[in-house]
ChimeraX commands (.cxc) that place a marker at each C-alpha (Angstrom):
marker #1 position -38.92,-3.44,13.39 radius 0.5
marker #1 position -36.30,-3.65,16.46 radius 0.5
marker #1 position -34.12,-6.58,15.67 radius 0.5
marker #1 position -32.58,-6.70,18.99 radius 0.5
marker #1 position -29.20,-6.30,18.22 radius 0.5
marker #1 position -28.19,-2.98,19.80 radius 0.5
marker #1 position -25.13,-3.58,21.92 radius 0.5
marker #1 position -24.53,-7.06,20.80 radius 0.5
marker #1 position -20.78,-8.14,19.79 radius 0.5
marker #1 position -20.54,-9.56,16.25 radius 0.5
marker #1 position -17.54,-10.94,14.72 radius 0.5
marker #1 position -17.47,-11.15,10.86 radius 0.5
marker #1 position -14.88,-12.91,8.79 radius 0.5
marker #1 position -14.17,-12.06,5.13 radius 0.5
marker #1 position -15.32,-8.45,5.67 radius 0.5
marker #1 position -13.10,-6.53,3.55 radius 0.5
marker #1 position -15.35,-6.22,0.71 radius 0.5
marker #1 position -18.41,-7.64,-0.96 radius 0.5
marker #1 position -20.93,-9.78,1.04 radius 0.5
marker #1 position -18.44,-9.60,4.25 radius 0.5
marker #1 position -18.52,-5.86,4.10 radius 0.5
marker #1 position -22.23,-5.46,3.70 radius 0.5
marker #1 position -23.17,-7.68,6.33 radius 0.5
marker #1 position -20.57,-5.76,8.58 radius 0.5
marker #1 position -22.18,-2.53,7.78 radius 0.5
marker #1 position -25.80,-3.81,8.17 radius 0.5
marker #1 position -24.97,-4.98,11.68 radius 0.5
marker #1 position -23.40,-2.11,12.56 radius 0.5
marker #1 position -26.44,0.00,11.44 radius 0.5
marker #1 position -28.40,-2.26,13.66 radius 0.5
marker #1 position -26.36,-1.08,16.70 radius 0.5
marker #1 position -23.78,-4.37,16.78 radius 0.5
marker #1 position -20.40,-3.49,18.18 radius 0.5
marker #1 position -18.24,-5.41,15.66 radius 0.5
marker #1 position -14.77,-6.96,15.03 radius 0.5
marker #1 position -14.08,-7.70,11.51 radius 0.5
marker #1 position -11.27,-9.55,9.91 radius 0.5
marker #1 position -9.70,-10.22,6.40 radius 0.5
marker #1 position -6.46,-11.02,5.06 radius 0.5
marker #1 position -6.18,-7.47,3.12 radius 0.5
marker #1 position -5.18,-5.13,5.77 radius 0.5
marker #1 position -5.66,-1.82,3.74 radius 0.5
marker #1 position -9.39,-2.78,2.32 radius 0.5
marker #1 position -10.14,-4.00,5.95 radius 0.5
marker #1 position -9.15,-0.60,7.41 radius 0.5
marker #1 position -11.27,1.02,4.84 radius 0.5
marker #1 position -14.35,-0.82,5.74 radius 0.5
marker #1 position -13.59,-0.09,9.49 radius 0.5
marker #1 position -13.31,3.60,8.85 radius 0.5
marker #1 position -16.51,3.60,6.88 radius 0.5
marker #1 position -18.37,2.08,9.71 radius 0.5
marker #1 position -16.86,4.39,12.33 radius 0.5
marker #1 position -18.01,7.45,10.07 radius 0.5
marker #1 position -21.63,6.18,10.42 radius 0.5
marker #1 position -21.22,6.04,13.96 radius 0.5
marker #1 position -20.31,2.33,14.53 radius 0.5
marker #1 position -17.97,0.74,16.91 radius 0.5
marker #1 position -15.34,-1.53,15.25 radius 0.5
marker #1 position -12.19,-3.42,15.54 radius 0.5
marker #1 position -10.50,-4.37,12.44 radius 0.5
marker #1 position -8.00,-7.32,12.75 radius 0.5
marker #1 position -6.04,-8.26,9.98 radius 0.5
marker #1 position -5.39,-12.32,9.80 radius 0.5
marker #1 position -5.53,-15.26,7.75 radius 0.5
marker #1 position -8.68,-17.20,9.17 radius 0.5
marker #1 position -7.07,-20.34,7.90 radius 0.5
marker #1 position -4.01,-20.06,10.26 radius 0.5
marker #1 position -4.31,-22.57,13.04 radius 0.5
marker #1 position -3.99,-19.86,15.99 radius 0.5
marker #1 position -6.52,-17.50,13.87 radius 0.5
marker #1 position -9.67,-18.51,15.88 radius 0.5
marker #1 position -8.05,-17.95,19.09 radius 0.5
marker #1 position -6.51,-14.66,18.44 radius 0.5
marker #1 position -9.82,-13.63,17.06 radius 0.5
marker #1 position -11.94,-14.73,19.96 radius 0.5
marker #1 position -9.36,-13.29,22.36 radius 0.5
marker #1 position -9.26,-9.85,20.68 radius 0.5
marker #1 position -12.97,-9.75,20.78 radius 0.5
marker #1 position -13.37,-10.60,24.45 radius 0.5
marker #1 position -10.51,-8.10,25.28 radius 0.5
marker #1 position -12.23,-5.15,23.60 radius 0.5
marker #1 position -15.64,-5.87,24.36 radius 0.5
marker #1 position -16.06,-8.73,27.32 radius 0.5
marker #1 position -18.70,-10.81,25.17 radius 0.5
marker #1 position -19.26,-12.38,22.03 radius 0.5
marker #1 position -22.83,-12.69,20.69 radius 0.5
marker #1 position -22.88,-13.34,16.88 radius 0.5
marker #1 position -20.45,-14.89,14.51 radius 0.5
marker #1 position -20.77,-14.84,10.82 radius 0.5
marker #1 position -18.32,-16.91,8.71 radius 0.5
marker #1 position -18.14,-15.27,5.43 radius 0.5
marker #1 position -14.65,-16.03,4.12 radius 0.5
marker #1 position -14.36,-18.15,1.22 radius 0.5
marker #1 position -12.99,-18.80,-2.24 radius 0.5
marker #1 position -12.58,-21.32,-5.03 radius 0.5
marker #1 position -10.09,-23.07,-7.50 radius 0.5
marker #1 position -11.97,-23.58,-10.50 radius 0.5
marker #1 position -10.63,-26.31,-12.85 radius 0.5
marker #1 position -11.84,-29.69,-14.14 radius 0.5
marker #1 position -11.99,-32.18,-11.53 radius 0.5
marker #1 position -9.19,-34.46,-12.96 radius 0.5
marker #1 position -7.02,-31.55,-12.94 radius 0.5
marker #1 position -7.51,-30.63,-9.27 radius 0.5
marker #1 position -4.51,-31.36,-6.90 radius 0.5
marker #1 position -4.53,-32.31,-3.48 radius 0.5
marker #1 position -3.12,-28.80,-2.81 radius 0.5
marker #1 position -6.29,-27.35,-4.33 radius 0.5
marker #1 position -8.42,-29.25,-2.23 radius 0.5
marker #1 position -6.57,-28.70,1.07 radius 0.5
marker #1 position -6.50,-25.04,0.52 radius 0.5
marker #1 position -10.26,-24.59,-0.25 radius 0.5
marker #1 position -11.43,-27.10,2.34 radius 0.5
marker #1 position -9.23,-25.14,4.75 radius 0.5
marker #1 position -10.78,-21.53,3.70 radius 0.5
marker #1 position -14.42,-22.68,3.03 radius 0.5
marker #1 position -15.02,-25.23,5.66 radius 0.5
marker #1 position -12.16,-26.05,8.31 radius 0.5
marker #1 position -11.70,-22.13,8.95 radius 0.5
marker #1 position -15.72,-21.89,9.82 radius 0.5
marker #1 position -15.32,-25.03,11.94 radius 0.5
marker #1 position -12.46,-24.07,13.89 radius 0.5
marker #1 position -13.74,-20.44,14.61 radius 0.5
marker #1 position -17.17,-21.79,15.56 radius 0.5
marker #1 position -15.29,-24.07,18.31 radius 0.5
marker #1 position -13.85,-20.93,19.63 radius 0.5
marker #1 position -16.92,-18.92,19.99 radius 0.5
marker #1 position -19.07,-21.35,21.58 radius 0.5
marker #1 position -17.74,-20.81,24.98 radius 0.5
marker #1 position -18.26,-17.03,25.17 radius 0.5
marker #1 position -21.70,-17.41,23.63 radius 0.5
marker #1 position -22.67,-19.93,26.47 radius 0.5
marker #1 position -21.29,-17.34,28.84 radius 0.5
marker #1 position -23.58,-14.85,27.35 radius 0.5
marker #1 position -26.45,-17.10,27.72 radius 0.5
marker #1 position -26.87,-17.62,24.02 radius 0.5
marker #1 position -25.62,-16.65,20.68 radius 0.5
marker #1 position -26.14,-16.95,16.87 radius 0.5
marker #1 position -23.62,-18.47,14.28 radius 0.5
marker #1 position -23.99,-18.21,10.56 radius 0.5
marker #1 position -22.47,-19.42,7.50 radius 0.5
marker #1 position -22.28,-17.96,4.10 radius 0.5
marker #1 position -22.65,-21.08,1.87 radius 0.5
marker #1 position -23.91,-21.05,-1.79 radius 0.5
marker #1 position -26.85,-22.33,-3.78 radius 0.5
marker #1 position -24.28,-24.72,-5.11 radius 0.5
marker #1 position -24.20,-26.29,-1.66 radius 0.5
marker #1 position -27.85,-27.31,-2.25 radius 0.5
marker #1 position -27.58,-28.64,-5.66 radius 0.5
marker #1 position -25.04,-29.30,-8.48 radius 0.5
marker #1 position -23.11,-26.20,-9.58 radius 0.5
marker #1 position -21.77,-27.41,-12.85 radius 0.5
marker #1 position -18.32,-28.28,-14.37 radius 0.5
marker #1 position -15.31,-27.11,-12.72 radius 0.5
marker #1 position -16.80,-26.53,-9.67 radius 0.5
marker #1 position -16.19,-29.98,-7.60 radius 0.5
marker #1 position -14.29,-28.26,-4.93 radius 0.5
marker #1 position -16.55,-25.42,-4.31 radius 0.5
marker #1 position -19.64,-27.55,-4.47 radius 0.5
marker #1 position -18.33,-29.90,-1.87 radius 0.5
marker #1 position -17.17,-27.55,0.82 radius 0.5
marker #1 position -20.32,-25.48,0.38 radius 0.5
marker #1 position -22.34,-28.71,0.94 radius 0.5
marker #1 position -20.36,-29.88,3.74 radius 0.5
marker #1 position -20.69,-26.15,5.34 radius 0.5
marker #1 position -24.57,-26.41,5.20 radius 0.5
marker #1 position -24.40,-29.90,6.66 radius 0.5
marker #1 position -22.10,-29.30,9.48 radius 0.5
marker #1 position -24.17,-26.16,10.30 radius 0.5
marker #1 position -27.37,-28.37,10.87 radius 0.5
marker #1 position -25.83,-30.75,12.98 radius 0.5
marker #1 position -24.31,-27.58,15.13 radius 0.5
marker #1 position -27.70,-26.42,15.45 radius 0.5
marker #1 position -28.94,-29.66,17.24 radius 0.5
marker #1 position -26.10,-29.86,19.39 radius 0.5
marker #1 position -26.12,-26.27,20.48 radius 0.5
marker #1 position -30.05,-25.73,20.93 radius 0.5
marker #1 position -29.90,-26.54,24.53 radius 0.5
marker #1 position -27.44,-23.68,24.95 radius 0.5
marker #1 position -29.66,-21.22,23.04 radius 0.5
marker #1 position -27.14,-20.88,20.16 radius 0.5
marker #1 position -28.82,-21.05,16.82 radius 0.5
marker #1 position -26.80,-21.94,13.83 radius 0.5
marker #1 position -28.00,-21.13,10.46 radius 0.5
marker #1 position -26.72,-20.93,6.69 radius 0.5
marker #1 position -27.53,-18.49,3.74 radius 0.5
marker #1 position -27.16,-19.70,0.23 radius 0.5
marker #1 position -26.47,-16.83,-2.04 radius 0.5
marker #1 position -27.10,-17.12,-5.96 radius 0.5
marker #1 position -25.24,-15.04,-8.24 radius 0.5
marker #1 position -24.32,-11.73,-6.49 radius 0.5
marker #1 position -22.62,-8.81,-8.23 radius 0.5
marker #1 position -20.39,-6.09,-6.28 radius 0.5
marker #1 position -17.87,-4.24,-7.15 radius 0.5
marker #1 position -14.44,-6.13,-7.74 radius 0.5
marker #1 position -16.21,-9.49,-7.52 radius 0.5
marker #1 position -16.16,-12.14,-10.38 radius 0.5
marker #1 position -19.60,-11.52,-11.48 radius 0.5
marker #1 position -18.91,-7.74,-11.72 radius 0.5
marker #1 position -15.82,-8.54,-13.84 radius 0.5
marker #1 position -17.38,-11.07,-16.09 radius 0.5
marker #1 position -20.30,-8.27,-16.77 radius 0.5
marker #1 position -17.55,-5.77,-17.60 radius 0.5
marker #1 position -15.83,-8.17,-19.93 radius 0.5
marker #1 position -18.95,-9.83,-21.70 radius 0.5
marker #1 position -21.83,-7.66,-21.00 radius 0.5
marker #1 position -24.04,-9.42,-24.00 radius 0.5
marker #1 position -23.08,-12.94,-22.42 radius 0.5
marker #1 position -24.08,-11.91,-18.97 radius 0.5
marker #1 position -26.98,-10.47,-20.19 radius 0.5
marker #1 position -28.02,-13.97,-21.74 radius 0.5
marker #1 position -26.96,-15.76,-18.63 radius 0.5
marker #1 position -29.43,-13.75,-16.62 radius 0.5
marker #1 position -32.09,-14.20,-19.00 radius 0.5
marker #1 position -31.67,-18.06,-18.77 radius 0.5
marker #1 position -30.84,-18.71,-15.16 radius 0.5
marker #1 position -32.26,-15.94,-12.97 radius 0.5
marker #1 position -35.92,-15.41,-13.23 radius 0.5
marker #1 position -36.01,-12.19,-11.29 radius 0.5
marker #1 position -34.14,-10.65,-14.30 radius 0.5
marker #1 position -31.01,-9.55,-12.59 radius 0.5
marker #1 position -28.04,-10.21,-10.38 radius 0.5
marker #1 position -28.44,-9.99,-6.59 radius 0.5
marker #1 position -26.74,-7.37,-4.40 radius 0.5
marker #1 position -24.39,-7.74,-1.40 radius 0.5
marker #1 position -26.93,-5.58,0.53 radius 0.5
marker #1 position -29.61,-8.24,-0.27 radius 0.5
marker #1 position -27.69,-11.16,1.26 radius 0.5
marker #1 position -26.68,-8.83,4.23 radius 0.5
marker #1 position -30.25,-7.97,4.97 radius 0.5
marker #1 position -31.21,-11.55,5.39 radius 0.5
marker #1 position -28.16,-12.34,7.40 radius 0.5
marker #1 position -28.86,-9.55,9.91 radius 0.5
marker #1 position -32.31,-10.86,10.36 radius 0.5
marker #1 position -31.04,-14.31,10.89 radius 0.5
marker #1 position -28.80,-13.47,13.69 radius 0.5
marker #1 position -31.21,-11.22,15.45 radius 0.5
marker #1 position -33.71,-11.74,18.03 radius 0.5
marker #1 position -36.43,-11.53,15.75 radius 0.5
marker #1 position -35.28,-15.02,14.28 radius 0.5
marker #1 position -35.20,-16.58,17.44 radius 0.5
marker #1 position -37.11,-19.69,16.48 radius 0.5
marker #1 position -35.08,-20.19,13.40 radius 0.5
marker #1 position -32.11,-22.61,13.66 radius 0.5
marker #1 position -30.77,-25.37,11.28 radius 0.5
marker #1 position -32.09,-23.79,8.16 radius 0.5
marker #1 position -30.34,-22.74,5.16 radius 0.5
marker #1 position -32.25,-19.76,3.44 radius 0.5
marker #1 position -31.57,-19.04,-0.32 radius 0.5
marker #1 position -30.86,-15.49,-1.49 radius 0.5
marker #1 position -31.12,-16.20,-4.95 radius 0.5
marker #1 position -33.88,-14.35,-7.19 radius 0.5
marker #1 position -35.16,-17.98,-7.77 radius 0.5
marker #1 position -32.25,-18.94,-9.36 radius 0.5
marker #1 position -31.85,-22.25,-7.86 radius 0.5
marker #1 position -33.80,-25.54,-8.41 radius 0.5
marker #1 position -33.59,-27.44,-5.08 radius 0.5
marker #1 position -37.11,-28.38,-3.68 radius 0.5
marker #1 position -35.73,-28.65,-0.25 radius 0.5
marker link #1:1,2 radius 0.2
marker link #1:2,3 radius 0.2
marker link #1:3,4 radius 0.2
marker link #1:4,5 radius 0.2
marker link #1:5,6 radius 0.2
marker link #1:6,7 radius 0.2
marker link #1:7,8 radius 0.2
marker link #1:8,9 radius 0.2
marker link #1:9,10 radius 0.2
marker link #1:10,11 radius 0.2
marker link #1:11,12 radius 0.2
marker link #1:12,13 radius 0.2
marker link #1:13,14 radius 0.2
marker link #1:14,15 radius 0.2
marker link #1:15,16 radius 0.2
marker link #1:16,17 radius 0.2
marker link #1:17,18 radius 0.2
marker link #1:18,19 radius 0.2
marker link #1:19,20 radius 0.2
marker link #1:20,21 radius 0.2
marker link #1:21,22 radius 0.2
marker link #1:22,23 radius 0.2
marker link #1:23,24 radius 0.2
marker link #1:24,25 radius 0.2
marker link #1:25,26 radius 0.2
marker link #1:26,27 radius 0.2
marker link #1:27,28 radius 0.2
marker link #1:28,29 radius 0.2
marker link #1:29,30 radius 0.2
marker link #1:30,31 radius 0.2
marker link #1:31,32 radius 0.2
marker link #1:32,33 radius 0.2
marker link #1:33,34 radius 0.2
marker link #1:34,35 radius 0.2
marker link #1:35,36 radius 0.2
marker link #1:36,37 radius 0.2
marker link #1:37,38 radius 0.2
marker link #1:38,39 radius 0.2
marker link #1:39,40 radius 0.2
marker link #1:40,41 radius 0.2
marker link #1:41,42 radius 0.2
marker link #1:42,43 radius 0.2
marker link #1:43,44 radius 0.2
marker link #1:44,45 radius 0.2
marker link #1:45,46 radius 0.2
marker link #1:46,47 radius 0.2
marker link #1:47,48 radius 0.2
marker link #1:48,49 radius 0.2
marker link #1:49,50 radius 0.2
marker link #1:50,51 radius 0.2
marker link #1:51,52 radius 0.2
marker link #1:52,53 radius 0.2
marker link #1:53,54 radius 0.2
marker link #1:54,55 radius 0.2
marker link #1:55,56 radius 0.2
marker link #1:56,57 radius 0.2
marker link #1:57,58 radius 0.2
marker link #1:58,59 radius 0.2
marker link #1:59,60 radius 0.2
marker link #1:60,61 radius 0.2
marker link #1:61,62 radius 0.2
marker link #1:62,63 radius 0.2
marker link #1:63,64 radius 0.2
marker link #1:64,65 radius 0.2
marker link #1:65,66 radius 0.2
marker link #1:66,67 radius 0.2
marker link #1:67,68 radius 0.2
marker link #1:68,69 radius 0.2
marker link #1:69,70 radius 0.2
marker link #1:70,71 radius 0.2
marker link #1:71,72 radius 0.2
marker link #1:72,73 radius 0.2
marker link #1:73,74 radius 0.2
marker link #1:74,75 radius 0.2
marker link #1:75,76 radius 0.2
marker link #1:76,77 radius 0.2
marker link #1:77,78 radius 0.2
marker link #1:78,79 radius 0.2
marker link #1:79,80 radius 0.2
marker link #1:80,81 radius 0.2
marker link #1:81,82 radius 0.2
marker link #1:82,83 radius 0.2
marker link #1:83,84 radius 0.2
marker link #1:84,85 radius 0.2
marker link #1:85,86 radius 0.2
marker link #1:86,87 radius 0.2
marker link #1:87,88 radius 0.2
marker link #1:88,89 radius 0.2
marker link #1:89,90 radius 0.2
marker link #1:90,91 radius 0.2
marker link #1:91,92 radius 0.2
marker link #1:92,93 radius 0.2
marker link #1:93,94 radius 0.2
marker link #1:94,95 radius 0.2
marker link #1:95,96 radius 0.2
marker link #1:96,97 radius 0.2
marker link #1:97,98 radius 0.2
marker link #1:98,99 radius 0.2
marker link #1:99,100 radius 0.2
marker link #1:100,101 radius 0.2
marker link #1:101,102 radius 0.2
marker link #1:102,103 radius 0.2
marker link #1:103,104 radius 0.2
marker link #1:104,105 radius 0.2
marker link #1:105,106 radius 0.2
marker link #1:106,107 radius 0.2
marker link #1:107,108 radius 0.2
marker link #1:108,109 radius 0.2
marker link #1:109,110 radius 0.2
marker link #1:110,111 radius 0.2
marker link #1:111,112 radius 0.2
marker link #1:112,113 radius 0.2
marker link #1:113,114 radius 0.2
marker link #1:114,115 radius 0.2
marker link #1:115,116 radius 0.2
marker link #1:116,117 radius 0.2
marker link #1:117,118 radius 0.2
marker link #1:118,119 radius 0.2
marker link #1:119,120 radius 0.2
marker link #1:120,121 radius 0.2
marker link #1:121,122 radius 0.2
marker link #1:122,123 radius 0.2
marker link #1:123,124 radius 0.2
marker link #1:124,125 radius 0.2
marker link #1:125,126 radius 0.2
marker link #1:126,127 radius 0.2
marker link #1:127,128 radius 0.2
marker link #1:128,129 radius 0.2
marker link #1:129,130 radius 0.2
marker link #1:130,131 radius 0.2
marker link #1:131,132 radius 0.2
marker link #1:132,133 radius 0.2
marker link #1:133,134 radius 0.2
marker link #1:134,135 radius 0.2
marker link #1:135,136 radius 0.2
marker link #1:136,137 radius 0.2
marker link #1:137,138 radius 0.2
marker link #1:138,139 radius 0.2
marker link #1:139,140 radius 0.2
marker link #1:140,141 radius 0.2
marker link #1:141,142 radius 0.2
marker link #1:142,143 radius 0.2
marker link #1:143,144 radius 0.2
marker link #1:144,145 radius 0.2
marker link #1:145,146 radius 0.2
marker link #1:146,147 radius 0.2
marker link #1:147,148 radius 0.2
marker link #1:148,149 radius 0.2
marker link #1:149,150 radius 0.2
marker link #1:150,151 radius 0.2
marker link #1:151,152 radius 0.2
marker link #1:152,153 radius 0.2
marker link #1:153,154 radius 0.2
marker link #1:154,155 radius 0.2
marker link #1:155,156 radius 0.2
marker link #1:156,157 radius 0.2
marker link #1:157,158 radius 0.2
marker link #1:158,159 radius 0.2
marker link #1:159,160 radius 0.2
marker link #1:160,161 radius 0.2
marker link #1:161,162 radius 0.2
marker link #1:162,163 radius 0.2
marker link #1:163,164 radius 0.2
marker link #1:164,165 radius 0.2
marker link #1:165,166 radius 0.2
marker link #1:166,167 radius 0.2
marker link #1:167,168 radius 0.2
marker link #1:168,169 radius 0.2
marker link #1:169,170 radius 0.2
marker link #1:170,171 radius 0.2
marker link #1:171,172 radius 0.2
marker link #1:172,173 radius 0.2
marker link #1:173,174 radius 0.2
marker link #1:174,175 radius 0.2
marker link #1:175,176 radius 0.2
marker link #1:176,177 radius 0.2
marker link #1:177,178 radius 0.2
marker link #1:178,179 radius 0.2
marker link #1:179,180 radius 0.2
marker link #1:180,181 radius 0.2
marker link #1:181,182 radius 0.2
marker link #1:182,183 radius 0.2
marker link #1:183,184 radius 0.2
marker link #1:184,185 radius 0.2
marker link #1:185,186 radius 0.2
marker link #1:186,187 radius 0.2
marker link #1:187,188 radius 0.2
marker link #1:188,189 radius 0.2
marker link #1:189,190 radius 0.2
marker link #1:190,191 radius 0.2
marker link #1:191,192 radius 0.2
marker link #1:192,193 radius 0.2
marker link #1:193,194 radius 0.2
marker link #1:194,195 radius 0.2
marker link #1:195,196 radius 0.2
marker link #1:196,197 radius 0.2
marker link #1:197,198 radius 0.2
marker link #1:198,199 radius 0.2
marker link #1:199,200 radius 0.2
marker link #1:200,201 radius 0.2
marker link #1:201,202 radius 0.2
marker link #1:202,203 radius 0.2
marker link #1:203,204 radius 0.2
marker link #1:204,205 radius 0.2
marker link #1:205,206 radius 0.2
marker link #1:206,207 radius 0.2
marker link #1:207,208 radius 0.2
marker link #1:208,209 radius 0.2
marker link #1:209,210 radius 0.2
marker link #1:210,211 radius 0.2
marker link #1:211,212 radius 0.2
marker link #1:212,213 radius 0.2
marker link #1:213,214 radius 0.2
marker link #1:214,215 radius 0.2
marker link #1:215,216 radius 0.2
marker link #1:216,217 radius 0.2
marker link #1:217,218 radius 0.2
marker link #1:218,219 radius 0.2
marker link #1:219,220 radius 0.2
marker link #1:220,221 radius 0.2
marker link #1:221,222 radius 0.2
marker link #1:222,223 radius 0.2
marker link #1:223,224 radius 0.2
marker link #1:224,225 radius 0.2
marker link #1:225,226 radius 0.2
marker link #1:226,227 radius 0.2
marker link #1:227,228 radius 0.2
marker link #1:228,229 radius 0.2
marker link #1:229,230 radius 0.2
marker link #1:230,231 radius 0.2
marker link #1:231,232 radius 0.2
marker link #1:232,233 radius 0.2
marker link #1:233,234 radius 0.2
marker link #1:234,235 radius 0.2
marker link #1:235,236 radius 0.2
marker link #1:236,237 radius 0.2
marker link #1:237,238 radius 0.2
marker link #1:238,239 radius 0.2
marker link #1:239,240 radius 0.2
marker link #1:240,241 radius 0.2
marker link #1:241,242 radius 0.2
marker link #1:242,243 radius 0.2
marker link #1:243,244 radius 0.2
marker link #1:244,245 radius 0.2
marker link #1:245,246 radius 0.2
marker link #1:246,247 radius 0.2
marker link #1:247,248 radius 0.2
marker link #1:248,249 radius 0.2
marker link #1:249,250 radius 0.2
marker link #1:250,251 radius 0.2
marker link #1:251,252 radius 0.2
marker link #1:252,253 radius 0.2
marker link #1:253,254 radius 0.2
marker link #1:254,255 radius 0.2
marker link #1:255,256 radius 0.2
marker link #1:256,257 radius 0.2
marker link #1:257,258 radius 0.2
view
C-alpha cells in the first residue's frame, strides 16, 4: 500500500531513542524528509546517521522542546531546510513517579511542560505552515494511562496524558476546515533498549513475566516498531478520514470501553 508520504516533510520530537526513533525511521522509510529533535545530541546524531545510511534525508536539531523559543526554532529550521511542513509528531515525554502527597509544584510544572505544554506550543507553531501547504497531520504520543487510571504514583503522568488526548480532540475540530488532522496514539507497555520496561525486565525477569501474564492478554511487551507503524499510517494519506481519534497500541492491555 502506498501511504502517500513520499516527499512530505515530517517533524518528530523526542526522536533520539525508543518510540520516537522508530517513528522517525518508519516515516523516512516511507519517503518523508525529516527534522528530528531531542535534548541528547550524541544519540540524536546517531539516529540521523542511521536514517541517512538507509537513504533518508534528515536534519538533526538538538534542543530542549520545553524551552519557550524551541517551537519557533524548530519550525524555522524546517522551513529553511525544506520550505514546507506537513507532519508533526509530538513524542517527547517523561514522568516523575511518586505518591501524590509527595509531588511538588516543581514536579508538576516540569512534567506539564514536557508532556503537554511543549506539544501545545509546537502545534501552534506548525499550524501556519501546514495551512500554507494545504493541510497536514498532527499526532501526539499519549498513553493508555491517559484513557484510564494508571495506578499509584502516576498522578502527574496520568493527568498530562489525559489532557493531551483531550486537547487533540478539540484541535481536530478546530483545524478540520484547514485539512489538518489531529490524532493521538495510546501505547501500552512498550519495551525497547534503554527504556524503563527493558531495565525492569533485566532486573526482575520473573516479576516482569508475572506482570505480562496478569496484564497483557497477547502475552508479551509491545515494541517501538509496532507503535511507529500505527503512527505512520495515521499521519498518512491513507488515514485521510481519521481525525480526533485516540488509537490504543497495547496488546489488549487497557480496559477502557471508549
